[in-house]
C-alpha positions as CSV (number, residue, x, y, z in Angstrom):
1,M,116.8,58.9,120.4
2,N,112.7,58.9,121.3
3,G,112.8,60.4,124.8
4,G,116.2,60.1,125.3
5,S,117.6,62.9,124.2
6,D,118.0,65.2,126.8
7,L,119.9,68.2,128.2
8,G,122.1,66.2,130.5
9,L,122.9,63.0,127.9
10,A,123.2,66.5,125.2
11,I,125.6,68.0,128.0
12,A,127.3,64.4,128.5
13,C,127.8,64.1,124.6
14,R,129.5,67.7,124.0
15,K,132.3,66.8,127.5
16,A,133.3,63.8,125.3
17,G,133.8,65.4,121.7
18,I,130.9,64.5,120.0
19,F,128.0,66.3,118.7
20,P,124.9,66.0,120.8
21,S,120.7,66.2,119.6
22,I,118.2,66.9,121.7
23,Y,114.7,66.7,121.3
24,F,111.9,68.0,122.8
25,P,108.1,66.6,122.8
26,R,105.7,68.8,121.0
27,N,108.2,71.1,120.3
28,G,107.1,73.6,122.8
29,E,103.0,72.8,122.8
30,K,101.3,70.8,125.7
31,K,98.0,68.7,124.1
32,E,95.7,71.6,125.2
33,G,98.1,73.9,123.3
34,E,99.5,75.5,126.0
35,L,102.8,76.8,124.8
36,T,106.0,75.2,126.8
37,T,108.5,77.6,124.9
38,P,109.9,79.2,128.3
39,F,111.1,75.5,129.1
40,V,112.5,75.1,125.6
41,D,114.3,78.8,126.1
42,H,115.6,77.2,130.0
43,Q,117.2,74.2,128.1
44,L,119.1,75.5,125.5
45,S,120.4,78.3,127.5
46,S,121.4,75.9,129.9
47,Y,123.3,73.6,127.4
48,G,125.7,77.2,126.6
49,S,126.6,76.4,123.1
50,N,124.7,76.8,119.8
51,Q,126.3,74.1,118.8
52,I,123.5,71.1,118.5
53,N,121.5,69.5,116.6
54,V,117.7,69.8,117.4
55,G,115.1,67.2,116.5
56,V,111.2,67.7,115.3
57,M,109.1,64.9,114.5
58,S,107.7,66.0,111.1
59,I,107.6,69.3,109.0
60,H,104.8,70.2,110.7
61,N,105.9,71.3,113.7
62,C,108.3,73.9,112.2
63,S,104.6,76.2,111.9
64,N,105.3,76.8,115.6
65,K,106.5,80.2,114.9
66,H,107.5,80.6,119.1
67,F,109.8,77.4,118.7
68,I,111.3,78.6,115.7
69,N,112.0,82.0,117.5
70,I,113.7,80.2,120.4
71,L,115.9,78.5,117.5
72,L,116.7,81.9,116.1
73,K,117.6,83.5,119.5
74,H,120.2,80.6,120.1
75,N,121.4,80.5,116.7
76,I,121.0,76.6,116.3
77,S,123.2,74.8,114.2
78,H,121.3,72.4,113.6
79,L,117.8,70.9,112.8
80,E,116.4,67.6,112.2
81,I,113.4,67.2,110.4
82,W,111.8,63.6,109.7
83,S,110.4,63.3,106.2
84,E,108.1,60.8,106.1
85,I,106.1,61.4,109.0
86,D,102.8,63.2,109.1
87,V,102.7,63.8,112.5
88,D,99.4,64.9,114.1
89,S,101.2,68.4,115.9
90,I,98.6,70.9,117.5
91,R,99.5,73.4,115.1
92,Y,98.7,70.8,112.2
93,N,94.9,70.4,114.2
94,R,94.2,73.7,114.4
95,I,94.9,75.6,111.6
96,G,95.2,72.9,108.2
97,K,97.2,70.8,107.1
98,D,98.2,73.6,104.0
99,K,98.6,76.5,106.0
100,S,100.6,74.4,108.6
101,M,103.1,73.3,105.4
102,E,102.7,77.1,104.3
103,L,103.8,78.6,107.6
104,A,106.9,75.4,108.1
105,I,108.6,76.1,105.1
106,K,108.7,79.9,105.2
107,N,109.9,79.3,109.1
108,I,112.0,76.6,107.9
109,D,113.4,79.1,105.2
110,M,114.0,81.8,108.6
111,L,115.9,79.5,110.0
112,K,118.4,78.7,106.6
113,D,119.2,82.2,106.3
114,N,120.1,82.2,109.7
115,G,122.6,79.8,109.3
116,T,120.6,76.8,110.3
117,K,121.8,73.3,108.7
118,I,118.5,71.2,107.6
119,L,119.1,67.7,108.8
120,R,116.6,65.2,106.4
121,R,115.9,62.2,108.4
122,T,114.3,59.2,106.1
123,K,113.7,55.5,105.9
124,G,114.3,55.3,102.6
125,V,116.0,56.7,99.6
126,T,114.8,60.2,99.2
127,T,115.9,62.9,96.3
128,T,115.1,65.6,98.5
129,I,118.0,67.6,98.8
130,S,119.6,69.1,102.1
131,D,122.3,70.3,104.2
132,A,122.8,66.4,104.9
133,I,120.5,62.7,105.1
134,C,120.4,61.0,108.0
135,V,118.8,57.2,106.6
136,K,117.7,54.9,109.2
137,G,117.5,51.1,108.1
138,S,116.1,47.8,109.7
139,D,118.8,47.5,112.7
140,T,117.4,50.5,114.2
141,A,115.5,52.0,116.7
142,G,112.0,53.3,116.5
143,H,110.6,53.8,112.7
144,C,112.8,52.4,110.5
145,N,112.9,50.8,107.1
146,Q,111.6,47.4,107.0
147,S,113.8,45.9,104.4
148,M,117.7,47.6,104.0
149,T,119.6,47.5,106.5
150,T,121.1,50.8,107.5
151,K,124.5,50.3,105.5
152,E,122.7,49.4,102.7
153,L,120.4,52.0,102.8
154,F,123.5,54.4,103.4
155,L,124.9,52.9,100.1
156,A,121.9,53.2,98.5
157,Q,121.5,56.9,99.2
158,K,124.9,58.3,98.9
159,N,124.5,56.6,95.0
160,T,121.4,58.7,94.2
161,T,122.9,61.9,96.1
162,P,126.6,61.6,96.4
163,F,127.4,65.3,96.8
164,V,125.5,65.8,99.9
165,P,126.8,64.4,103.2
166,V,125.2,61.1,103.8
167,I,124.5,60.3,108.0
168,P,123.9,56.2,109.0
169,Y,121.5,56.3,112.3
170,G,121.1,52.1,113.8
171,G,122.8,49.2,115.0
172,I,126.5,51.4,115.6
173,G,127.6,49.6,118.3
174,T,131.4,49.2,117.6
175,S,134.2,50.9,116.3
176,S,134.5,48.8,113.7
177,Q,131.6,49.4,111.8
178,V,132.5,53.5,112.6
179,K,135.8,52.9,111.0
180,E,133.7,51.1,108.1
181,Y,131.3,53.6,107.6
182,I,133.9,56.5,107.7
183,E,135.7,54.4,104.6
184,L,133.0,54.0,102.7
185,G,132.2,58.0,102.7
186,A,130.0,58.7,106.0
187,E,131.4,62.2,107.0
188,C,129.8,61.0,110.7
189,V,127.6,58.2,112.0
190,A,124.6,58.9,114.8
191,V,124.8,56.2,118.4
192,G,121.6,56.4,119.9
193,T,120.9,52.7,121.7
194,L,124.1,53.0,123.3
195,L,124.2,56.0,124.2
196,A,120.6,55.4,126.1
197,A,122.3,53.1,128.3
198,S,124.6,55.3,129.9
199,K,125.5,56.5,132.9
200,E,124.5,59.9,131.9
201,S,121.2,59.2,130.0
202,C,117.9,60.0,131.6
203,L,116.8,56.3,131.4
204,S,115.7,54.6,135.1
205,E,119.1,52.1,136.3
206,D,116.5,49.7,136.3
207,V,115.9,49.8,132.7
208,K,119.4,50.3,132.0
209,N,120.0,47.3,133.5
210,T,117.2,45.8,132.1
211,M,118.8,46.4,128.3
212,T,122.2,44.9,129.8
213,Q,120.6,41.7,129.8
214,V,118.6,41.4,126.6
215,S,119.7,41.2,123.0
216,S,118.5,42.2,119.6
217,L,116.5,39.0,119.4
218,C,114.2,40.6,121.8
219,I,113.3,43.5,119.2
220,T,109.9,43.6,118.0
221,R,108.6,45.2,115.4
222,M,105.3,47.0,116.1
223,P,102.5,45.8,113.6
224,D,101.4,49.3,112.9
225,T,103.8,51.7,112.7
226,D,106.8,49.9,111.7
227,Q,108.7,51.1,114.8
228,N,112.1,48.4,116.5
229,T,110.8,48.2,119.9
230,L,111.9,46.8,123.3
231,I,108.8,45.3,125.4
232,L,109.4,45.7,128.9
233,G,106.1,45.0,129.9
234,D,103.1,42.8,129.5
235,K,102.8,42.7,125.4
236,E,99.4,43.3,124.4
237,E,99.3,46.0,127.8
238,V,101.9,48.1,125.5
239,L,99.9,47.1,121.4
240,N,96.7,48.3,123.2
241,T,98.0,52.0,124.5
242,S,96.9,54.3,122.1
243,G,98.6,57.5,121.2
244,R,101.9,58.4,118.7
245,N,104.3,56.4,120.0
246,R,102.2,54.9,123.3
247,Q,103.4,57.7,125.0
248,D,101.9,56.5,128.5
249,S,103.8,52.8,127.7
250,L,107.0,55.0,126.9
251,S,107.1,56.8,129.5
252,K,106.9,54.1,132.0
253,G,109.3,52.2,130.2
254,L,111.8,54.5,130.7
255,C,111.2,55.7,133.9
256,G,110.0,52.3,135.3
257,D,111.0,49.2,136.7
258,G,112.7,47.4,133.3
259,K,109.0,45.4,134.2
260,T,106.7,47.6,131.9
261,G,106.0,49.2,129.5
262,H,108.3,49.9,126.4
263,M,111.3,51.7,124.7
264,Y,112.5,51.9,120.7
265,A,115.9,50.1,120.5
266,G,117.5,48.8,117.9
267,K,119.9,46.0,117.7
268,S,122.9,47.7,118.7
269,I,122.0,47.1,122.2
270,D,123.9,43.7,121.2
271,H,126.4,45.8,122.6
272,V,125.2,46.6,125.6
273,T,127.4,44.9,128.3
274,E,127.4,47.5,131.0
275,I,126.5,50.8,132.0
276,R,129.5,52.4,131.1
277,S,129.7,57.1,130.4
278,V,129.1,58.6,127.5
279,K,133.0,59.6,127.7
280,D,134.0,55.6,127.7
281,I,131.4,54.7,125.4
282,V,133.0,57.5,123.1
283,E,136.8,56.0,123.7
284,E,135.5,52.5,122.1
285,L,133.8,53.8,119.1
286,V,136.6,56.0,117.7
287,R,139.2,53.5,118.8
288,E,140.0,52.0,115.3
289,L,139.8,55.5,113.8
């Protein structure tokens, strides 16, 4: 959940009995290259458990040894890596693509040797074997498959890698959907948009209220990045914002008055009808299990 998977929400998810994720923008580096690893270290220490999924945008982000050392220090149980995104990370730009990849693979092997499970997030069917494969179909938030729904992509991936756990990402907003995926062979499902509108989410109350008033018909596919987006402000202003994820506009969208910027949302926004606690959302999602 881009911009929303923070410490507070992770703690609320753990207390509700589900497995949380946390995402650190730039994985411990600022734009000018100054390390912010003390912040990452503090966040993971404050979480109080090693049972968490840390998400990174690209394998190249794993070339940052300082960041990897913190994951090793806290014995993090899961690391999730985007398969297709060749992100313009600071380390990538500083040391070059080939060296970045070499260091990343070495660091990932260190994590695996330490017991960390590696999850691969993908928007297409992959033959790359990991501890689990996370698939994002056309009904998910942000980067997604353009033609296959999450269910279609899930089934295709299960057929391709029948002995690897496949986790569906996208469009999941009801207990009947959760039950269907479990019956189809999923060991778990991922939920983002519903939790973004929870009481514990870091999004502003105005943005959460806006989410309760819109539907999936309001979701726009970004023409240059194929990201499913809820545009809250002026469309042209959002589209003309530069940078990966249009970060300035995204920050306004997540923390603003619900009428500026943008956020990434999936079709499960149809099931966001009120602002509820994570505990209540989870209890509803598992009701039919």
